[in-house]
N, C-alpha and C positions, 0 to 999 in steps of 0.2 A: 778735516771730515775723515781724514784716516782712520780715525779711532772708531769710524761706525761701517769700515770695509766687512764685507765677510771674512770671518776670521778662517774659513776652512779654503780660503783661494790661495794654495801652494802646493806645490810640485816636490817640495825639498822631502827627502825620505830620514829614516828614523832607525836605529841599528837596536836600541836599549830596550831593557825590557824590565825598568823599575817603574818608578810612581811619576818619574821628573824625562825617562825619556833616555836621559844620560849613562846608564850602566846597564850593563850584563843581568843583573840580579838586582832586586831589592834589597837584598843583602849585602851587595857594594854602595848603594845608593845611603843603606841606615847607617856603613863604618863612613862613609863622609862627608853623612850629617854628624856623627858625632867628631870626628876632627876640626870641622869649620865650627862646631858650638867653643871653639877656646872664648875667651874673653876679648883678644882682637876681633874675632871676628863676630860680635855678636850679632850685629845688623843682620848682615848678611845671611849668618846661620837661620836668625828669623825670618825674613825673608823665604828660603830655600822651603822652611819648615809649612810654612803657609800656602807654598805656593804648590807643593806636594798635597797637603790635606786641599784645595783646593782641586786640584786636575780629580782626586778620589771621592770628592763629594759631589764634582759633578759624574764623573765616570766609575760607579761602584763597582763594575762586572769585569774584571781584569780584562778580558778580549775586549773589549768594548773601548776599554782606557788603551791600551796598545796601538788597536785599530787608528783611535784617535793620532795617538804622537805620532805612528808610522807619516799620517795623512799629512799631519802641519810642520815635523820636522824641532829638531831640538833647538837651533834657531831662533826660531818665531812661534813656540809653542805658549808662551810666557805674556809673547804678546797679542796672541789671539786669544787667551784666554780672559785679557783684561779688556778685551773689546766684549765678551758676554760676562764679566766681572769684574765689579771696582778694583782692584787690584792694588791700587794704592788705599783706598781706603781701610783695605783690609789689614794690610799691612801696618797703618795706623792705629788700629783698633787692637793690634795684638799688642802692640808699643806701647799703650800707655800704660801708666802705673807711676811712672816717679814725676820729679819737679815740675810744674810749671816750667815750659820753656820762656813764654812772653807773659807777661802779669797785667799792661799796658796794651788796650786794644783800642780800637778803632770801629763803629759800628754803622752803619748807615743806616736813616728810615725813613721815611716820606713820611709826613704827618698825615696820618690817617688810622683808624679806630683797627684796622685788621693789623698794624704794627703793637696792637697792645700790649704782646706778651715781651716783647724785643724792648717796646720803652718803659713798661713796672719793673721789669729787671732791675733800673737803675735805681728808681725814689725809693724800690721796695725791699731793697736788697738780695735779692737772688745771685747778682754777677758777683756781690762781696762775700758771698757766702763760701765760693767757690774758690776765694784767693783771687781774685780778677778787678783790675780796676778798668771799669771799661768807659769810654766817651762813646757817649749816640750822639749822631752828627744827624741834623737836620735837612732834607736834602728837598731841593725845589722838585725832581721829576726821572721819572725812570731811566731815560735813558743818562743823564750822569751818574747815576747812581752805578748802571753796567761800567760805564766809562771808569767811575775812584775804583772799583772793585777789580776789572779788567787787569788799570794800573798800577793796585798794590796798595793806593792809598788808604782803602780801607780792610780789616781783616777779613771781613765777613757783612753779611748784612741782611737786609727785609728785604726780600724780592717778589715779585708776581710769580705765579706758581709755573707758566711759560718758560720766564726768562731763563730759568737754569736749561731748560732742553735748548734753547735759541742759544746762549752761549756755550754749549757745549757742539753744536752743530756749526757753528760759525751765519749762523743767520742775522743779518745786521751789523755784524761784528766778525773779527775775525775768532775764530775757532779759539775757549778755553775751556778744558774739560773742568765742569762746573756742577755742586750737587747741591740735590732738595735735602737736607738735615730734617726738616720736621716740618709740616704742615703748621703756618702760625693759626689764620683764621679759618673757617668754613663759613659760608653762607657770608651775611653781610653787603651785596650791596641792594641796587634798589635802578630800572629805571626810573626815571624823573622827568618831567615835563612839566613844559611853561603853563601855565593858570589858563593862558589862553586857547590850551588844546583840550579845555575839560570838556566841553561835548566832542569832541573827536577822540575819542579812548580808544578806538577800532585799527590796531594795527595795518589791518589792510587798506586803510584810507591816508598811508604815511609816506606815499609816494611825495619824490621833491625834498621831504626836510631835510635839515643837518641832523646830528648827534655827536656829542664829544665823548670820547674814551681818551684812558690814561696812556694807552700805548700800546701800539699793536698786537705784541709778545703779552695779550694778560689775558685774565678770564673774563674780563669785563665786554672785550671786543670781539671774543669767540660765543660769552653768552648771547651779547645784543645779534649777534650775522646770525646763530640759532633764534632768537626768538622772532627777527623780522622775516629770515626765509620760511620759518612753519607758517607763515602767516603770508604764503605767498610774493615777499619782500627780497628781491632782490640785494644783498647790503652793498655791492660793486656796480650797480646798474639804474637804483629805484630812489636811493639816497645819498648822500653826502656824511662821512664817516671821516672825525677830525681829531686829532691828537690833540688834547688840553690836559695841562699839569693838573691833579685832583686839585689845589689851593684855587689856581683859576676857575675851576668848572659852574661854582656859584654867580660870577660875577660875567661870563659870559652869556647862561643864562638871561640874566636879570636884562642885561643888554641886547635881547633878542638876537643872538649872533650863533646862536645854535635855539634849536627845536625842545631839546633835551638832550638827557645823557644818560648811559649805565654807567653808572661810577661808584666809587667805596664812599663808606660812612666816615666822617657825617656829614660828608656835602650834599647826601640827598636830604637829610633832616635839616640843614642849614638853610637852606632853598626853600622850603616849607615853612620854617623857622619864621624867614622875612617876610614871607607874605606872599609871592608870587610862584609857586610850584607846587605842582602835586606828583605825591608817587603813584605811578602809573603800577608797575609790577614788583617784588622783592624777589632777588635773586635765589630766594629760597623757594619761593613758587613754582621756578622754571624746574632746581636742580638743588633739591632739600641737601644739602651737606657737602655740596658741591667745595673742592680746595678754591681760597684766591688766592692770598701770600705765605712765603715762606720765610725761613730762615736757612739761611745759603752759602755757601763756600767753597773757593776753590780746590780742585786739589793739591795745590801748592803746598796751601795754610794747612789742610787736611795732614797733609805728609812730614810738614817741616815742623809742626807744632803740636803734634799726636795727642798729647796731655791738658793743653792750652784750649784746643778744639772739643774733648773732652769735656771739661769744665765747663765749657762755651755751651754746650749741648745741655749741660743738667742744668746751668742755670735758665735757660731758654725754655726748654721742655718743664721743668718744672714750674715754670709761669703761664705756659699755655694750660698746663693741667690747670693751677688755681686760678686762673680767668676763668674755663671754663662751670665753675661752682659761682651760683645765679647769689647766693652771699656773700661772695668775695666782691662783688661787682660793685657796691658801693663806694668802698675804699679804695677799686681800682680807679674809680671814674677820678675823683678826687685825686689820684695822682697824674694821672697823662691829659687833667685840662689845662695846667698851667703853661706860660708862654713858650718855652722854652720845649715844650712836646706837642701838643694837637693846638692850646690859644684856640679852644673852644667853649662856651657859655658850658656849664654844666647841666640847663635843661635840655639842653640839643643831645647830649653826650646820654642822658640819663635816658632818654626815649630811644637812643639805637639801643643800649645797652642792655636795658630791661626789654625792652618789644612793646611797649607801652608807649603808641605814638601816635600823633595826628597825622593823617595821610594828608592834607591840605584838599579836600574837596568836605569838610566838616564831619567827619569821622573822626573817632578814637579807636584805634586797631590792638588790638593783644596778642601777639605774636613773639612769645616768650625767645624763642630760637633764633631771631632776627640775625641776630650775632652773636656766633661762637666759635670754641674754641678746641681744636682736637688736632695733636701732635704729628700723630699715625701720615706717614707720606704713604699711601695708597700707590701700588704703582700702576695698578690699572687706571688711575687718574691719570696719568703720564702717558698712558697710551692713549686716553680721551683726548687730550691736548692734540697729542701725535695726528690724529685723525682728522683734527679743525683745523691746524695747521697743513697740511694733506690737504684737504677739501675747499679750501679755499687761496692755494697756490704759494703758500708762505714757503711750504716743500717743494720743489718741484723732483726730484729723484724718487726712485720707488726705494722704499724701507723697510729694515725690519722693525716694527714698531717696539714687538715685546724686547727685543734687546736696548734697546736705546733708553725705554723708561726702567728697564732693569738696571742700565749704568747710571741713571742720572736720579732717582728717585731711591736714596737709600734705604729702604724699607726692612729689608733685614738686621744691616745695622741699628736702625734708629727700635726694632726690635728687640735685642740682646741690651741696647743701652735700658729701655726704659725697662725690661726687667731687672737691669740690675739696680734701680732706682727704686723699685719697688713699686710700679707704674703696673696696669693692664696697658697689651700691645694685642691688635689680632694675632690669632697664628697664621694667616695666609696673607700674602702680598695683594694675590688680585679680585674683584669680585665686579658683581656685575650692577651697575648704577642703572638710575631713570632717570632720563632727562624728558623734560614736557611731555610725560606720557610712554614714551619709549625707551624700550630695555635696552642699553647698550650690552652687549658681550664681548670680554677687551679680548678673549682668542677670535673673535674673527673683528679686527679691527676694517681692513681693505672692504670688506661687505659691506661693514660700515656705512664707509665715506661714499661707495660705487649706492647706495638707496636712497641718496638725498637728490633729488626732483634739481633743485638750486643749488649748483658749485659753480666753482671758477673750470671753467674751459681749459684743459693744457694740451 
């Protein structure tokens, strides 16, 4: 948890008057930087230049900058800034441009349509174009994905968007700095119910029911809890939530072990396809444009293989942008359907990816944005995730919502990379979001948490 401590909690004093705080003047600082820029000190010199640039960017006025450095101390300045800014990622970004450090990679994925960019990048040549030989490994569930990433068995992975926050903070595991490099998919979930409940569609009447979720640290869990609570149902007291791996959700619903699930595609549509379920509500109707899954990497991988990481980012971001375009969906469906990937019938994937689908209640719906893809990792999405983790007691201590979101969701780096690829990216990292008709302001996270009548008592 040390990475998330208050960076200004220090009594060490500084004498310096330069941007790094170690010299009496900026001229002395520049002279030493020039000396360190010899070939044998390339990496150290690069890091010092980056550190100086970060300090100046965060504190553009000399007086403010000096006050900060005096308050923090020479020995802790960069450690303090690392809590505000992902320094390792910045150093890795600046170090890129040379040969790939590693060409053969292992990337995990759970077989759901959320992983479409990571999956399709293999058969459709996106990795190969970047000089990478990637083995994408089908993985049964999210806890296993997390463990394999933390144990360095996977170089990077498909992850649920709350997972890098949980990993970085040590929620449910040992803390390990893990970053959201890109969002994979937006929307692409649903609440699916057993057909026996077709005449009981008002969630206010769902007390005593059992629901499946794929992981505690998932948007599925957070959105289902939100939906239930907005309808007066306490998700911790009035219903039972059970973690079930996505591939097992359909069988558990058929067997009556659960009454419904909020799960990823294609399993909502697969349950309808098999004739014993209906779609209660799309997650798009709860929060249009919500994040679901991500391409995530550890700090260790980013720092040790910056060129490889950059190539991997380009491959997956390009695939994500490609997947967003409706005209590309037919070819993508053919690419991801086989047994070694999603192992799903083409008609099921067509209904998910085109948004024209049977809802299990005798209707054909046409919702083009049912599943979509957008790579930009909005830090405001990270703040919302943190508010809900706090609301439901997964985070017990007081936190700096913005600081953690800025550290884990690499929006600034993503913007620079996307622009370098000639792709569009938002100019800002934060925006307001609307969830079930209520506006979420990321500038007021604790007020948001406190506004809910139903939340876990701490």
